[in-house]
N, C-alpha and C positions, 0 to 999 in steps of 0.2 A: 734295430734296424739292420738290415743285411742288403748289401748291393752287389751286383755283379757286372763285370764286364767281360765279355766272352767273344773271342775270337775277332777281335778288332784288328782288320788288317789295316796298317799304318801306310801312308803314302810311301812310295817308293823314293828313296833319297840317294844322292850321288856319293862318291867316295869322299871320306872325311867328314860326313856330316852324321854318320849313325848315332854316335854316343850322345850327341848334342839332341838329336831327335828322340831318341828313348828317353832320355830324362825330360825332354818338353811335354812328352805326352804321358808320362807318368805324374808330373805335376797336375795336368789336366785332369788325370782320373782321381787323384786326391782330392779335387774340388768338387766333381762329381760324386765322391762319397760323403761330402759334407765336412771335409777337413778344410781349414782355414790356412791362409799364406802368412805366415808370421813376418817373414822377409825375405829378401833376395840379395844378390851381390850387387844388383843394379845393371846387369848385362841388358840392353835393350832387346835381345832377342827372346827374351821370355814374353814379350808382349808385342813383338814387331809386327806389322800389318801383314808380311810374307807369312806369317805363322798363325796368328789370331786373325782370320780373315773378317770375320764378324764376332762382335762381343755384344751379346744382348743380355741387359741386366733383368729383363722380366717385366712383367706388367702389361700395360696394353698394346704394346708392341711385340709381345713375347711369342715364341713358339707355340704350336698348339697341336694336339694329337686328338684321335678319335677311336673309340674301340672298335667301331665298324670298319676302319681303314687301317688295318694292320701294316706296320712298317712305313706307312705315310705321315711325313711330317709338314705341317703348313707354316707359313711365315706371312703375317699381314702386310709386311713391308715389300713384298717379293724380291728379296735379295738372293735367292737361288740362281745359280748359272749353270750352263752345261758342261763347263769346265769342271766345276766341282764334282760332277759324276764321272767325267771323263778320266780324271786324275784321282778319283775316290779320295776327297777330301773327307776328313773326319768331322761328325756334328756330335757334340756333347750337350745333353740335356742334363739341368740338376735342378733340384728344389728341396722342399721339406715335406711333401704331402704324400706321393704316390711312388713308392721306392721303384716299382716295375717300370715306371717313366723315365727314370735317371739312369743312364749309362752312356757309352760311346760306341758309335757305329761308323762304317765307312758309306758313304752316300753312293748309290750304284746306279740310280735312276732319277734322271732329271724329267718331270712331268712338266712343269712349267715354273715360271718365275717365283710362284708363291708354294709350289709343292715338289717334294721330292721322296724317293724311297730309299731306305736303308737296308744293309744287307740281311739276309735271312741266317746267315752263320751264326750270328750273336745277338738275334732278337729273343726278347723275353718270351718263355713258353706260356706266360699269362697274358700276353698281350698288353695294349694299352688301356689305361683308364682314362675317360675323358678329362681332358685338363687344356686349360689355354693360358696365356700369360706366363709360359715357362722361360726361366733364365737359360741361357747356353751359349755355345760358341760354335763358329764352323772354323775348323782348323787345318793348316798346310805345314808344310815345313819348307816352302818356298826355296830361296836361296840363301837363307839365314843360317849361319854356323855359330854356336856358342863358343866362347873362348875356353882354353883349359882353365879350370880352376873356377869356373861360374857355379854358383851354388843356389839353392834355394831351400828354405825351412818351411815345414807345414806341421801345423798343431792339430793334433787329434781332437774329435769332438767330445770325448770323456776322458777321464784320466790325468796323468801327468807325465805325458810323453809329446816329444817332438820329434819328427823324423827330418833328416837332413840328407839330400843328395847332393854330391858335387860332380862335376864333369871331368873326366881324365881321358884326353884325346888319345892315349896310349890305348884305348879300346875297352873302357868300361866306366861305368857309374858308380861312383863310390857311395856307399849307404852307411849313415851313421844315426845315432839317437841320442836326444838330450832331454834333460827335464824342461818343462814349460817355462819354469822360471829362469833358464838360461844357465851358462856356464859357472855362474856366481855358486850355484849350489854344488855341482858335481862336473866329474871330467865327461867330455863328450867320448862315447864309445863307438867304433873301436880307435883307439888312439894311433893303434899300428896294426899291421895283419889285417889289412882292409877286408870288409865284407864287400864283394864286388858283384854287380850285376854286367855280366859280359855282353858287348854287341857284336865282337868279333869282326867290326868292320862289315855287317850287315847292310844290305840296301833294301831288303824286304823283310819287315819284322811283323809279327802278329801277337797282339798284347792282350794278356788274360790278366784279371785281378777279381779279387774276393775280399770285401770290406763288412766288418761286423762291429761297430763301435769303435775301440781304439786299435783294432786289429787291420793290417793293411798286408794283404798277402799277393805278390806279383809273380807270375811266371810268363816267359815268353818263347816263341819258337821264331826261327829266322831261317833264310832261304839256303844258308850255308851251315848251320848247325847240324850235328849230329845228337843233341840232345836237348832238353828244355833247362832253361836258365831260370832260376828263382831267388827270391830276397822276400823276407818278412819283418815287419815291424810290429809290435805289439806289448802287452804288459802280462806278466804271468798270473795265471789263476791260482787260488788257494794259498796266497802269500798271507802272513801275520799282519795284523792291522798296524803293526809299528813299521812294516816295511812301506816306506813311502816311495821309492824309488824301483818299482818292478817293471819298468821298461827295458826292452831288449831291441836289437835287430839279429836276424838270424841268416845265415848263409852256411855254406860248405866249409869243411877245413881244407886247409892249403892242399893244392895239387890233387884233389878228388874231383872225379866226375860230377857233374851237376845235373839232376839234384843228386845229393849224395845218399847213399845207404842212411838208414834211420840212425844208425850208431856213430855217424859221421858227421852229423850236424853239429853246430857250434853256434853258440849265442854270446853276444858282446852286450853286457848288460851294465845298467846304472847302479851306482851304490853310493852310499852317505860318504859324507866327510872327503869331499873331491876324490872319491876311489871309483875307478872302474874295474870290471873282473869278467874274466873268460867264465863260460859256463857250458855244460854238455848235456844233451838229452839221453836220459837212461831209465831203465825199469829196475835197476838194483837187483838184478836176477843172479848175479853172479859176484864172487868176494873180489874180482880183480878183472880189468877190462883189458882187452887186447887192441892194437890200433890198426889193424889191416882187415880187409874183407873175409879173407880165408879162415883167419884163427878166432876171430872175435865169436866168443860163446854165446852172447846175447843174441847174435845174429839168429841163431836156430830158433828163437822164440817167435819171429816174424813169419816162419812158414807154418805155424800150427793153423788147423781147422778144428772146430768144436764139432764132435759126434762125427767124425770121419769125413768121408767123401759122398755127395758134395759138402755136407755139413754147412756150419756158419761160418763165415768170416770173422776172423778174431781181429777187430782194431783196438788199439790201445792209446790212451792220451799219455805221452810220455812225461815223466818227472824231468827236472832241470836241477842238476846237480853243480853248484858252484866249484871252480876249479880250487885245488888244493893250496891256498895262497896263505902265507904266515898271518895269523891275525882274523883272517877272514877264510871264508869258502870251506869246501870239504863236505858239505851238508846239501840237503834238498831244500831248494829255495821255493819252489811252486811246481806248476803243471803248464805244460805249452799249451795254449788256446787253439781252438778252430781247426786245426788239422789233427790228423791221426796217423800213426805208423802201423803197418801189418805186413802181410806177406808179400815178399818182394818178386815172385814169380808170376803175378796176373799180368795181362796184356797191359802193354802201356796205353795211356789215355782213355780207359775203358771205364763205364759204369758199372758198379759192383752190386747194387741192390735194387728191388723192385720199387721202393720208396721214394728213390731219386736222391740220396742224401750223400753219396760220396761218389768220386772219381778215383780211380787208381792214377796217378800221374805218372810216376816211374819209379823203380827201385825201394818200393814199398811205403812210398808216401801218398797219403789219401786226403784229398782236398774237398770242401763243401760243393755240392752239386745242387744246382737251383731247379729241383722237382724232376720227376721221371721223365719230362720232355725237353729237358735243357738240351739245347743243341749240341751234337756230338764235337768233341774238340779237334780242331783242325792243326795237324802238326806240320804242314807246309803251307806256305804263301799261296791262296787262292786267286 
């Protein structure tokens, strides 16, 4: 199962709300992808009527779509309003049958109380599959503001991993990973040097996400950012059967541009016996590693094309190496799932193959693309 959230323009928020709004819509994205909410801190803003304007559990009164009416969503109870289109509320559809029907989009046109049209920038290139009775929500971010320290925990649909997000009103969403059994088994990661998804007090944000099994990869653009911000949860591939804690959360190393160059990403990983450990992406092509963009010898491999120019683009699935900690670490633990690393010099937010498999996001980070007709990434709020 793979699901995409593409170019989802979030409702404009006022100053002081951006961190809470980003975490709120990320939570809703997890739900669209089939993750389940394990727990939250009890802050009423997670479900306040100013935020969750309509909560439809599905069934007889659920939303409906038809292949013949692309981008149109109907509601048998007639709960749509003109305000939802004027203020670009977000509608989220979710279920278990037709992946291409389930995502999040801004409402851009009010047709009548029973029918709206969603934005073209994020619509599936494969259109709708006829379906009714769909569960979903209509979302805003009204006047509700989460408190600093509010958190939510989301269980992955497979594997042994739980994602946790905590709101820090100093301008970022803190990202953590736990095992599904909770903290009795191992230490939450990271315990310090937080993996952060910055909002930079943004008032206009565009959310993108890719989900596959227990992988959740988020990136967002904003009105005043000069870069794209990313965070990723998942479990390593290729780990030994005895490694029952392959979960991680990935972000940039401290003080680096986001997204970082390939050799500057770090993972905070789960480990046995109440152990958390830092890990890094690598191809082990050199005996020693440098720590800056200019001198890192590994970085040279990211410029390679096969068979000359134009040749073939070389994308690589990086190995993940644990930090050299006493008694643990210093070895390859597995491989990073879903994303790839490659040449750093291609245009940002650009497709790179005719098959529609990959986007070059930025700085040599390549993320899955939803086919050759996947809508072009929009790097500024439209």
